[in-house]
C-alpha positions as CSV (number, residue, x, y, z in Angstrom):
1,M,-4.0,-9.5,-19.6
2,S,-5.4,-6.1,-18.4
3,E,-8.0,-5.6,-15.7
4,P,-11.0,-3.0,-16.0
5,G,-9.0,-1.0,-13.5
6,G,-6.1,-0.6,-15.8
7,G,-3.7,-2.8,-14.1
8,T,-2.4,-6.5,-15.1
9,D,-3.5,-9.7,-13.3
10,D,-0.2,-9.8,-11.5
11,E,-0.5,-6.2,-10.3
12,Q,-4.0,-7.0,-8.9
13,E,-3.0,-10.1,-7.3
14,R,0.2,-8.0,-5.7
15,V,-2.4,-5.3,-4.4
16,E,-4.7,-7.9,-3.0
17,S,-1.8,-9.7,-1.2
18,R,-0.7,-6.4,0.2
19,A,-4.3,-5.3,1.0
20,H,-4.2,-7.9,3.9
21,L,-3.6,-5.5,7.0
22,L,-0.6,-5.9,9.2
23,P,-1.2,-6.0,12.8
24,E,-0.2,-2.4,13.3
25,E,-2.5,-1.4,10.4
26,K,-5.3,-3.4,11.9
27,A,-4.9,-1.6,15.2
28,V,-5.6,1.8,13.5
29,G,-7.9,0.4,10.8
30,S,-8.4,1.3,7.2
31,D,-11.4,2.6,5.2
32,D,-10.1,1.1,2.1
33,P,-7.2,-1.6,2.4
34,E,-6.9,-1.9,-1.3
35,A,-6.5,1.6,-2.2
36,Q,-3.9,1.7,0.8
37,A,-2.1,-1.3,-0.7
38,D,-2.0,0.5,-4.2
39,A,-0.5,3.5,-2.7
40,I,2.1,1.7,-0.7
41,L,3.1,-0.4,-3.8
42,T,3.2,2.5,-6.1
43,E,5.4,4.5,-3.8
44,S,7.7,1.4,-3.3
45,D,8.1,0.9,-7.2
46,A,8.9,4.7,-7.5
47,R,11.7,4.3,-4.9
48,E,13.1,1.4,-6.9
49,D,12.9,2.9,-10.1
50,R,16.5,3.4,-11.4
51,N,15.3,5.9,-14.1
52,V,13.6,8.4,-11.6
53,A,16.9,9.5,-10.4
54,P,19.5,8.4,-12.6
55,D,22.3,10.3,-10.8
56,T,21.8,8.3,-7.5
57,V,22.8,4.9,-6.6
58,L,20.5,2.4,-5.6
59,E,21.7,-0.4,-3.3
60,H,20.4,-3.6,-2.5
61,R,22.0,-5.4,0.6
62,T,21.3,-8.5,2.1
63,S,21.6,-9.2,5.9
64,A,24.8,-10.5,5.5
65,Q,26.1,-7.3,4.6
66,T,25.1,-5.4,7.5
67,V,27.3,-4.1,10.0
68,T,27.7,-5.6,13.5
69,P,27.0,-3.1,16.0
70,I,29.6,-2.1,18.4
71,E,28.4,-2.7,21.9
72,P,29.3,-0.1,24.6
73,P,31.5,-1.1,27.4
74,D,29.8,-1.9,30.8
């Protein structure tokens, strides 16, 4: 169902959830947390959209697929 602002209920819930500021965001403040959240989520969605740059490869990795760092000798 669409909201008056143009988003669906799920999109609005997602924005409201992200609008809760992280500790580092609270430290610097935000004039409009919901607008900030909407911008962050819009940018995030664009980065994950496979059709934006069809020639690029989007990789999703889990923490199990990370490389173990090589420790320098003492």
